N, C-alpha and C positions, 0 to 999 in steps of 0.2 A: 598414860597407856590406857587406851580405848579397849573397853571389855563390854562384850556383848550386853545388853540390857541397861548401860549406863546412859543417862539421861542428858541432854544437852546441858551445858555449864551455863549459868547466869553471870555473865561477865560483868554486868551491871551491879550486883552486888559484892564485887570483889572491893575490899577495903585493904588499903595499905596502911600500917601504923605510923602515926604521927613523930616516931622518933627519927631523927637524923634528917637529911636532906641532900639531894643533889642539886648543887649551886652552879649555875652559869657564872664563868669569870670574866669574859669578854676577853680573855687573853687567846689568841688563835694557837699559841703552842700548847695551853691547857684549858681547852673549852670547858671543862666541867670538871668538878670535884664532888666526892661524898665526904659530907662532915657527920659527926655524930651530934649526939642533943647537945652536947656542950661546945660546939662549932670547930673542934678537932677534926682535923683531915683523918680518913681511915686511910691509912698508909698502904695495906695491900691493895686495895680498889684503886689508889692513886697510880701505884706502879702498875697497876693492869691497864689502865685506861692510858698511862704514858706507852706503853707498849702498842696499844693500837694506834695512837698518835704517831708512833715513829714507824709502824707499818703504813702509814699514809690512809688509814681509815678515816671519813669525813665525819665531822662533829656531831651528826645526827647519829651516827652508830655509836659513838662514845655516850651520846646522851641515852639512848635506848639499853645500853650494856649496862650504865651506871645506874638507870633505874631497875634494871633486874636485879643487881647486886644489892642495892638497897631493899628491894622487895624480899628477896632471899634471906638476907641478914635480919631483919624484922619478923618474918614471918616463922623463922626457925626457932623461935624462942618465944614461950606463953606470953610473958610480960613483956615483949617487944623492947627489950633492954640488951641486945647481945652485942651491941657495938665494942665494948671494952673487952668481952670475951673473944669475940672474932679477931680483935688485934692482937691479943694475948696468944692465941693459937696460930694466926697467920704468921707473927713474927717468929716462934719457935719452930715452925717448920718451913722458913726460906732459908736457901742455902746461898751464899754469893759466891760465884764462880771467879 
């Protein structure tokens, strides 16, 4: 939200914590996957990226959204180790139809 008096943001100073990674798979049916620090796939994000793939979104869109998910997950916890907690909350909130 932009509020009068807010200065311009210096995007060069934006730092994404080094926990987890967005990996290119080389697989056209799953071009990217988000993994935690232990190399385990973050299932809720994988499902979301799979939905984007099923809707015909290009790999570049999946990459952008995957990077956004990684940033949001990492930046929402002070010590940048939210992947396990995110998975627990996401699994608890997912319902299968």
